[in-house]
PyMOL CGO cylinders between C-alpha atoms (Angstrom):
from pymol import cmd
from pymol.cgo import CYLINDER

trace = [
    CYLINDER, 18.06, -22.67, 22.67, 18.75, -22.25, 18.35, 0.3, 1, 1, 1, 1, 1, 1,
    CYLINDER, 18.75, -22.25, 18.35, 17.60, -18.92, 19.11, 0.3, 1, 1, 1, 1, 1, 1,
    CYLINDER, 17.60, -18.92, 19.11, 18.91, -18.26, 22.24, 0.3, 1, 1, 1, 1, 1, 1,
    CYLINDER, 18.91, -18.26, 22.24, 22.37, -18.52, 20.50, 0.3, 1, 1, 1, 1, 1, 1,
    CYLINDER, 22.37, -18.52, 20.50, 20.95, -16.88, 18.28, 0.3, 1, 1, 1, 1, 1, 1,
    CYLINDER, 20.95, -16.88, 18.28, 20.82, -13.87, 19.78, 0.3, 1, 1, 1, 1, 1, 1,
    CYLINDER, 20.82, -13.87, 19.78, 23.75, -13.89, 21.63, 0.3, 1, 1, 1, 1, 1, 1,
    CYLINDER, 23.75, -13.89, 21.63, 25.96, -14.10, 18.55, 0.3, 1, 1, 1, 1, 1, 1,
    CYLINDER, 25.96, -14.10, 18.55, 23.99, -11.30, 17.25, 0.3, 1, 1, 1, 1, 1, 1,
    CYLINDER, 23.99, -11.30, 17.25, 24.38, -8.71, 20.36, 0.3, 1, 1, 1, 1, 1, 1,
    CYLINDER, 24.38, -8.71, 20.36, 27.96, -9.63, 19.76, 0.3, 1, 1, 1, 1, 1, 1,
    CYLINDER, 27.96, -9.63, 19.76, 28.26, -9.13, 16.77, 0.3, 1, 1, 1, 1, 1, 1,
    CYLINDER, 28.26, -9.13, 16.77, 26.43, -5.63, 17.04, 0.3, 1, 1, 1, 1, 1, 1,
    CYLINDER, 26.43, -5.63, 17.04, 28.66, -5.14, 20.42, 0.3, 1, 1, 1, 1, 1, 1,
    CYLINDER, 28.66, -5.14, 20.42, 31.96, -5.50, 17.88, 0.3, 1, 1, 1, 1, 1, 1,
    CYLINDER, 31.96, -5.50, 17.88, 30.58, -3.74, 15.86, 0.3, 1, 1, 1, 1, 1, 1,
    CYLINDER, 30.58, -3.74, 15.86, 29.48, 0.17, 17.29, 0.3, 1, 1, 1, 1, 1, 1,
    CYLINDER, 29.48, 0.17, 17.29, 32.95, -0.65, 19.00, 0.3, 1, 1, 1, 1, 1, 1,
    CYLINDER, 32.95, -0.65, 19.00, 34.65, -0.44, 16.01, 0.3, 1, 1, 1, 1, 1, 1,
    CYLINDER, 34.65, -0.44, 16.01, 32.94, 1.26, 13.34, 0.3, 1, 1, 1, 1, 1, 1,
    CYLINDER, 32.94, 1.26, 13.34, 29.57, 2.93, 15.53, 0.3, 1, 1, 1, 1, 1, 1,
    CYLINDER, 29.57, 2.93, 15.53, 28.88, 5.16, 12.07, 0.3, 1, 1, 1, 1, 1, 1,
    CYLINDER, 28.88, 5.16, 12.07, 28.69, 2.89, 9.82, 0.3, 1, 1, 1, 1, 1, 1,
    CYLINDER, 28.69, 2.89, 9.82, 27.11, 0.37, 11.46, 0.3, 1, 1, 1, 1, 1, 1,
    CYLINDER, 27.11, 0.37, 11.46, 24.44, 2.87, 12.08, 0.3, 1, 1, 1, 1, 1, 1,
    CYLINDER, 24.44, 2.87, 12.08, 24.96, 3.97, 8.10, 0.3, 1, 1, 1, 1, 1, 1,
    CYLINDER, 24.96, 3.97, 8.10, 24.09, -0.17, 7.81, 0.3, 1, 1, 1, 1, 1, 1,
    CYLINDER, 24.09, -0.17, 7.81, 21.19, -0.44, 9.96, 0.3, 1, 1, 1, 1, 1, 1,
    CYLINDER, 21.19, -0.44, 9.96, 19.30, 2.87, 8.34, 0.3, 1, 1, 1, 1, 1, 1,
    CYLINDER, 19.30, 2.87, 8.34, 20.20, 1.48, 4.65, 0.3, 1, 1, 1, 1, 1, 1,
    CYLINDER, 20.20, 1.48, 4.65, 18.07, -1.59, 5.47, 0.3, 1, 1, 1, 1, 1, 1,
    CYLINDER, 18.07, -1.59, 5.47, 15.31, 0.10, 7.75, 0.3, 1, 1, 1, 1, 1, 1,
    CYLINDER, 15.31, 0.10, 7.75, 15.37, 2.55, 4.34, 0.3, 1, 1, 1, 1, 1, 1,
    CYLINDER, 15.37, 2.55, 4.34, 15.39, -0.20, 2.29, 0.3, 1, 1, 1, 1, 1, 1,
    CYLINDER, 15.39, -0.20, 2.29, 12.34, -2.27, 3.66, 0.3, 1, 1, 1, 1, 1, 1,
    CYLINDER, 12.34, -2.27, 3.66, 10.83, 1.22, 3.78, 0.3, 1, 1, 1, 1, 1, 1,
    CYLINDER, 10.83, 1.22, 3.78, 10.60, 0.80, 0.34, 0.3, 1, 1, 1, 1, 1, 1,
    CYLINDER, 10.60, 0.80, 0.34, 10.55, -2.62, -0.31, 0.3, 1, 1, 1, 1, 1, 1,
    CYLINDER, 10.55, -2.62, -0.31, 6.74, -2.32, 1.82, 0.3, 1, 1, 1, 1, 1, 1,
    CYLINDER, 6.74, -2.32, 1.82, 5.13, 0.83, -0.92, 0.3, 1, 1, 1, 1, 1, 1,
    CYLINDER, 5.13, 0.83, -0.92, 6.24, -1.02, -3.66, 0.3, 1, 1, 1, 1, 1, 1,
    CYLINDER, 6.24, -1.02, -3.66, 4.64, -4.69, -2.86, 0.3, 1, 1, 1, 1, 1, 1,
    CYLINDER, 4.64, -4.69, -2.86, 1.60, -2.17, -1.86, 0.3, 1, 1, 1, 1, 1, 1,
    CYLINDER, 1.60, -2.17, -1.86, 1.51, -0.26, -4.88, 0.3, 1, 1, 1, 1, 1, 1,
    CYLINDER, 1.51, -0.26, -4.88, 1.68, -3.59, -6.71, 0.3, 1, 1, 1, 1, 1, 1,
    CYLINDER, 1.68, -3.59, -6.71, -1.73, -4.74, -4.82, 0.3, 1, 1, 1, 1, 1, 1,
    CYLINDER, -1.73, -4.74, -4.82, -4.80, -3.63, -5.32, 0.3, 1, 1, 1, 1, 1, 1,
    CYLINDER, -4.80, -3.63, -5.32, -6.18, -2.14, -2.57, 0.3, 1, 1, 1, 1, 1, 1,
    CYLINDER, -6.18, -2.14, -2.57, -9.55, -0.42, -2.75, 0.3, 1, 1, 1, 1, 1, 1,
    CYLINDER, -9.55, -0.42, -2.75, -10.43, 3.44, -2.03, 0.3, 1, 1, 1, 1, 1, 1,
    CYLINDER, -10.43, 3.44, -2.03, -11.68, 1.47, 1.85, 0.3, 1, 1, 1, 1, 1, 1,
    CYLINDER, -11.68, 1.47, 1.85, -9.75, -0.31, 2.86, 0.3, 1, 1, 1, 1, 1, 1,
    CYLINDER, -9.75, -0.31, 2.86, -6.72, 2.50, 2.02, 0.3, 1, 1, 1, 1, 1, 1,
    CYLINDER, -6.72, 2.50, 2.02, -8.51, 4.69, 4.21, 0.3, 1, 1, 1, 1, 1, 1,
    CYLINDER, -8.51, 4.69, 4.21, -8.95, 2.37, 7.59, 0.3, 1, 1, 1, 1, 1, 1,
    CYLINDER, -8.95, 2.37, 7.59, -4.57, 1.91, 6.72, 0.3, 1, 1, 1, 1, 1, 1,
    CYLINDER, -4.57, 1.91, 6.72, -4.22, 6.10, 6.83, 0.3, 1, 1, 1, 1, 1, 1,
    CYLINDER, -4.22, 6.10, 6.83, -6.12, 6.17, 10.21, 0.3, 1, 1, 1, 1, 1, 1,
    CYLINDER, -6.12, 6.17, 10.21, -4.58, 2.94, 11.22, 0.3, 1, 1, 1, 1, 1, 1,
    CYLINDER, -4.58, 2.94, 11.22, -1.09, 5.03, 11.04, 0.3, 1, 1, 1, 1, 1, 1,
    CYLINDER, -1.09, 5.03, 11.04, -2.65, 8.60, 13.11, 0.3, 1, 1, 1, 1, 1, 1,
    CYLINDER, -2.65, 8.60, 13.11, -3.67, 6.11, 15.71, 0.3, 1, 1, 1, 1, 1, 1,
    CYLINDER, -3.67, 6.11, 15.71, -0.03, 4.88, 16.07, 0.3, 1, 1, 1, 1, 1, 1,
    CYLINDER, -0.03, 4.88, 16.07, 1.54, 7.67, 15.51, 0.3, 1, 1, 1, 1, 1, 1,
    CYLINDER, 1.54, 7.67, 15.51, -0.78, 9.24, 18.36, 0.3, 1, 1, 1, 1, 1, 1,
    CYLINDER, -0.78, 9.24, 18.36, -0.95, 6.44, 20.64, 0.3, 1, 1, 1, 1, 1, 1,
    CYLINDER, -0.95, 6.44, 20.64, 3.80, 5.86, 20.39, 0.3, 1, 1, 1, 1, 1, 1,
    CYLINDER, 3.80, 5.86, 20.39, 2.74, 10.18, 20.94, 0.3, 1, 1, 1, 1, 1, 1,
    CYLINDER, 2.74, 10.18, 20.94, 1.32, 9.80, 24.43, 0.3, 1, 1, 1, 1, 1, 1,
    CYLINDER, 1.32, 9.80, 24.43, 3.32, 6.99, 26.08, 0.3, 1, 1, 1, 1, 1, 1,
    CYLINDER, 3.32, 6.99, 26.08, 6.58, 8.52, 25.16, 0.3, 1, 1, 1, 1, 1, 1,
    CYLINDER, 6.58, 8.52, 25.16, 5.22, 11.21, 27.53, 0.3, 1, 1, 1, 1, 1, 1,
]
cmd.load_cgo(trace, "trace")
């Protein structure tokens, strides 16, 4: 029940923010997204990954990108 209420409240809040403060809302979302990406890279650098794990990760990144491009056509 709480999840449903949370979704409704967040949805109404986002609608209000986009209606009143469209560009600031977009910049806020962009800020959260970019900071999350930066934190993921920082946490990745702090871990001890071997060469094979890094190569597999990069291959999966390329496969995911190609798959998403194919789906968007």
